[in-house]
C-alpha positions in Angstrom: 26.8 -11.7 -3.4 28.1 -13.0 -6.7 25.8 -12.9 -9.8 24.9 -16.3 -11.1 24.2 -15.7 -14.8 22.4 -18.6 -16.4 19.9 -19.1 -13.7 16.7 -17.5 -15.0 13.7 -16.8 -12.8 11.6 -19.7 -14.3 14.4 -22.2 -13.7 14.9 -21.0 -10.2 11.3 -21.3 -9.3 10.8 -24.7 -10.9 13.8 -26.2 -9.1 12.7 -24.7 -5.8 9.1 -26.1 -6.2 10.5 -29.6 -6.6 10.8 -29.7 -2.9 7.0 -29.5 -2.5 5.0 -32.6 -3.2 1.8 -31.9 -5.2 3.1 -28.6 -6.7 1.3 -27.9 -9.9 3.4 -25.1 -11.4 0.6 -22.6 -10.9 2.8 -20.3 -8.8 5.5 -20.4 -11.5 2.8 -19.3 -14.1 1.8 -16.5 -11.8 5.3 -15.3 -11.4 5.8 -15.5 -15.2 2.8 -13.1 -15.6 4.2 -10.7 -12.9 7.6 -10.8 -14.6 6.1 -10.0 -18.0 4.2 -7.1 -16.5 7.4 -5.8 -15.0 9.3 -6.1 -18.3 6.5 -4.1 -20.1 6.5 -1.4 -17.4 10.3 -1.2 -17.4 10.4 -0.7 -21.1 7.8 2.1 -20.9 9.5 3.8 -18.0 12.8 3.9 -19.9 11.0 5.5 -22.9 8.5 7.7 -20.9 9.9 11.0 -22.1 9.8 9.8 -25.8 6.4 8.1 -25.7 4.2 10.9 -24.3 3.9 9.1 -20.9 5.1 11.9 -18.6 2.7 14.0 -16.6 -0.8 13.4 -15.1 -3.9 12.1 -16.8 -6.1 14.8 -15.2 -8.0 12.3 -13.0 -7.6 11.2 -9.4 -7.7 7.7 -7.9 -9.6 6.3 -5.0 -6.9 7.7 -2.7 -7.6 11.2 -3.9 -4.2 11.3 -5.6 -3.5 12.6 -9.1 -3.1 9.7 -11.5 0.1 9.9 -13.6 0.0 8.5 -17.1 2.4 5.8 -16.2 0.2 4.9 -13.1 -2.7 4.2 -15.5 -0.5 2.2 -17.9 1.1 0.1 -15.1 -2.3 -0.7 -13.6 -3.8 -1.8 -16.9 -0.7 -3.9 -17.7 -0.9 -5.8 -14.4 -4.6 -6.5 -14.7 -4.2 -7.7 -18.3 -1.2 -9.9 -17.4 -2.9 -11.5 -14.4 -6.5 -12.0 -15.4 -6.5 -14.7 -18.2 -4.0 -17.5 -17.4 -6.1 -19.3 -14.7 -3.8 -18.6 -11.7 -5.4 -15.5 -10.3 -9.0 -15.0 -9.0 -8.8 -11.4 -8.0 -6.6 -8.3 -8.1 -6.6 -5.5 -5.5 -4.9 -2.4 -6.9 -4.1 1.0 -5.5 -5.6 2.5 -8.7 -9.0 0.7 -8.4 -11.8 1.5 -5.9 -12.9 -2.1 -5.5 -11.5 -5.5 -6.3 -11.0 -6.6 -9.9 -12.3 -10.1 -10.4 -11.2 -12.4 -13.2 -13.8 -12.2 -16.0 -16.2 -15.1 -16.3 -14.7 -16.4 -19.6 -11.5 -17.3 -17.7 -10.9 -19.6 -14.8 -11.0 -18.0 -11.4 -7.7 -19.3 -10.0 -5.9 -20.0 -6.8 -4.3 -16.7 -6.0 -5.2 -13.2 -4.9 -2.7 -10.5 -6.0 -2.6 -7.1 -4.2 -0.5 -4.6 -6.1 0.7 -1.0 -6.1 1.4 -0.9 -9.9 3.7 2.1 -9.8 5.0 3.2 -6.4 6.7 6.6 -6.2 5.0 7.9 -9.3 5.5 11.6 -8.3 9.2 10.9 -9.1 8.5 9.9 -12.7 8.9 13.3 -14.3 12.3 13.8 -12.6 13.7 10.4 -13.7 14.1 9.2 -10.1 13.7 5.5 -9.0 10.2 4.0 -8.9 8.8 0.5 -8.6 6.0 -2.0 -8.2 5.0 -3.8 -5.0 2.9 -6.9 -4.8 1.5 -9.4 -2.2 0.3 -12.9 -3.0 -2.4 -14.7 -1.0 -3.9 -18.1 -1.6 -7.7 -17.7 -1.7 -9.9 -19.1 1.0 -13.0 -19.5 -1.2 -13.3 -22.4 -3.6 -11.2 -22.2 -6.7 -13.3 -21.8 -9.8 -15.9 -19.7 -8.1 -16.1 -15.9 -8.0 -13.7 -14.5 -5.3 -14.9 -12.0 -2.7 -13.5 -9.3 -0.5 -12.9 -11.8 2.3 -10.2 -13.5 0.1 -8.2 -10.3 0.4 -9.0 -9.0 3.8 -6.7 -11.3 5.7 -3.8 -10.8 8.1 -0.4 -10.3 6.5 0.7 -13.6 7.9 -1.5 -15.3 5.3 0.7 -14.2 2.4 2.4 -17.0 0.6 4.8 -14.7 -1.3 5.6 -11.1 -1.8 7.9 -9.0 -3.9 8.7 -5.8 -5.7 10.2 -4.6 -9.0 12.5 -1.6 -8.9 13.1 0.5 -12.1 16.3 2.3 -11.7 19.8 2.0 -13.3 18.6 -1.5 -13.9 15.4 -3.4 -13.4 15.4 -5.8 -10.4 12.7 -8.2 -9.2 13.0 -9.1 -5.5 10.9 -12.1 -4.5 10.3 -13.5 -1.0 8.8 -16.9 -0.3 9.2 -19.4 2.5 12.6 -20.2 1.0 14.0 -16.7 1.6 14.5 -13.5 -0.4 16.2 -13.5 -3.8 16.8 -10.8 -6.4 16.7 -11.1 -10.2 18.1 -8.6 -12.6 16.5 -8.0 -16.0 18.9 -8.5 -18.9 17.3 -6.2 -21.5 19.3 -7.8 -24.3 17.6 -11.2 -23.9 14.4 -10.1 -22.0 14.9 -12.4 -19.0 15.4 -12.0 -15.3 18.5 -13.7 -14.0 19.4 -14.5 -10.4 21.8 -11.8 -9.2 21.1 -11.4 -5.5 20.7 -14.8 -3.9 19.7 -15.2 -0.2 19.3 -11.5 0.6 19.7 -10.8 4.4 19.9 -7.5 6.2 23.5 -6.6 7.2 24.1 -7.0 10.9 24.3 -3.3 11.6 21.9 -0.7 10.4 23.6 2.5 9.1 20.8 4.4 7.4 17.6 6.0 8.7 15.0 7.2 6.2 12.2 9.6 7.1 10.7 12.7 5.5 11.8 15.5 7.9 9.4 17.9 6.2 6.8 16.5 8.6 9.0 16.9 11.7 6.6 19.4 13.2 3.8 16.8 13.1 5.8 13.9 14.6 4.9 12.4 18.0 7.5 12.8 20.7 8.7 9.2 20.3 9.5 9.6 16.6 11.3 12.9 17.3 13.3 11.3 20.1 14.4 8.3 18.0 15.5 10.5 15.0 17.4 12.8 17.4 19.1 9.7 18.9 20.2 8.5 15.5 21.7 12.0 14.8 23.5 12.2 18.1 24.9 8.6 18.2 27.0 9.0 15.1 27.6 6.3 12.5 24.2 6.9 10.9 23.5 8.4 7.5 20.2 10.0 6.5 18.8 8.9 3.1 15.3 9.6 1.8 14.2 9.3 -1.9 10.5 9.7 -1.4 9.8 6.4 -3.2 8.9 3.7 -0.7 10.2 0.8 -2.8 13.5 2.6 -3.5 14.1 3.5 0.1 13.2 0.0 1.2 15.5 -1.6 -1.4 18.5 0.5 -0.4 18.1 -0.2 3.3 17.5 -3.9 2.6 20.9 -4.2 0.9 22.9 -1.8 3.1 21.1 -2.0 6.4 18.8 0.6 7.7 15.3 1.6 8.9 12.5 3.4 7.1 9.9 5.3 9.0 6.6 6.7 7.8 4.9 7.3 11.1 1.4 8.5 11.8 1.2 12.1 12.9 -0.6 13.9 15.6 -3.4 14.8 13.2 -3.3 11.6 11.2 -2.4 8.7 13.5 -3.7 6.2 11.0 -0.7 6.9 8.7 -0.5 7.2 4.9 0.8 4.0 3.5 -1.6 1.3 2.4 -1.6 -1.9 4.3 -2.5 -4.6 1.7 -0.2 -3.7 -1.1 2.6 -1.6 0.4 3.1 -2.5 4.1 2.1 -6.2 4.0 4.4 -7.2 1.1 7.4 -5.2 2.3 6.9 -6.5 5.9 6.9 -10.1 4.6 10.1 -9.5 2.7 11.7 -7.7 5.6 11.0 -10.6 8.0 12.2 -13.3 5.5 15.4 -11.3 5.3 15.9 -11.2 9.0 14.4 -7.7 9.6 11.2 -6.5 11.2 8.2 -4.2 10.5 5.8 -2.6 12.9 3.1 0.1 12.8 4.9 1.9 15.7 3.3 -0.3 18.2 3.0 -3.9 17.0 3.9 -6.3 14.2 2.5 -5.3 10.8 1.8 -8.8 9.6 -0.5 -9.5 12.6 -2.9 -6.8 11.5 -6.2 -7.8 9.7 -7.4 -5.1 7.3 -11.1 -4.2 7.4 -11.1 -2.3 4.0 -9.2 -2.8 0.8 -7.4 0.6 1.1 -6.7 0.7 4.8 -3.7 2.8 5.8 -1.0 2.3 8.4 2.1 3.9 9.9 5.2 1.9 9.1 8.6 1.3 10.7 10.5 -1.3 8.7 14.0 -2.5 8.1 16.9 -4.0 10.2 15.4 -5.7 13.3 17.4 -3.9 16.0 16.6 -0.5 14.6 12.9 -1.3 14.1 12.7 -2.5 17.7 14.5 0.6 19.0 12.3 3.0 17.1 9.1 1.1 18.1 10.1 1.1 21.8 10.5 4.9 21.7 7.2 5.3 20.0 5.3 3.0 22.3 6.9 4.5 25.4 5.7 8.0 24.4 2.1 6.9 23.9 1.5 5.0 27.1 
């Protein structure tokens, strides 16, 4: 892939939307807001050690997890960026117990955004890669009226777009739509995202498997058999960062499979469906990959609660199918 400097995110989206009669530019406005939030978070992440943003706040979120200072900052940034421009009606965030509706003084717009504002936040204090994950749905209730939970509790196939931002050696925004998957790298000197990874597709052969082996004693037999097979076959490399968005991004570009299975004691899994599994599954499928919960396609699931959890097997299609077949075979 050759970087194409001079094609900023706004221009790319505007030119892409010309193919759609009746396009109003609302989606472009929404992506401008998401990009702005990403720039603000990227800047704060890069200065976290100098701005008093390391460490925890002392509180816990709805998941029962310790809230890091950067978690709270990123959550506030996304809500402020999305609530006032008329494109969004409701935000579902990992850090909020319920939905966040657009305040009455602003237009309740067309889109629902589900977001994990800062994925991998336990890596913040050790300067490891972290990111943001988001899913975009078009509401089913009437635009201009207050949105409800039903606008968010939809199968993953209802997503109109999804993406993530990764804050590492550089800041990259990866966006998936019906037109495919494209990556945009932030040039901090001009404050703009430029197209750097056009038409991302999984490599033909998966070479990396990613799983937390600290939980091996809690795996089901199918998971254990698949991991043992990868080790025995040769040609595989084990890589695990502990930040979902970072592990996913590496495997997307290089070819691989990420597994966060349910365990014997917690078959429901740990990852959240709406704002972690759904958006990454959408991206994976648009890039020629696949995603399951160890039994069936992730995007076919309909959540019943905002913070539903799920097991996740995601990445190169052949590897996902092989892992899922092992897992299904051991549970029937």
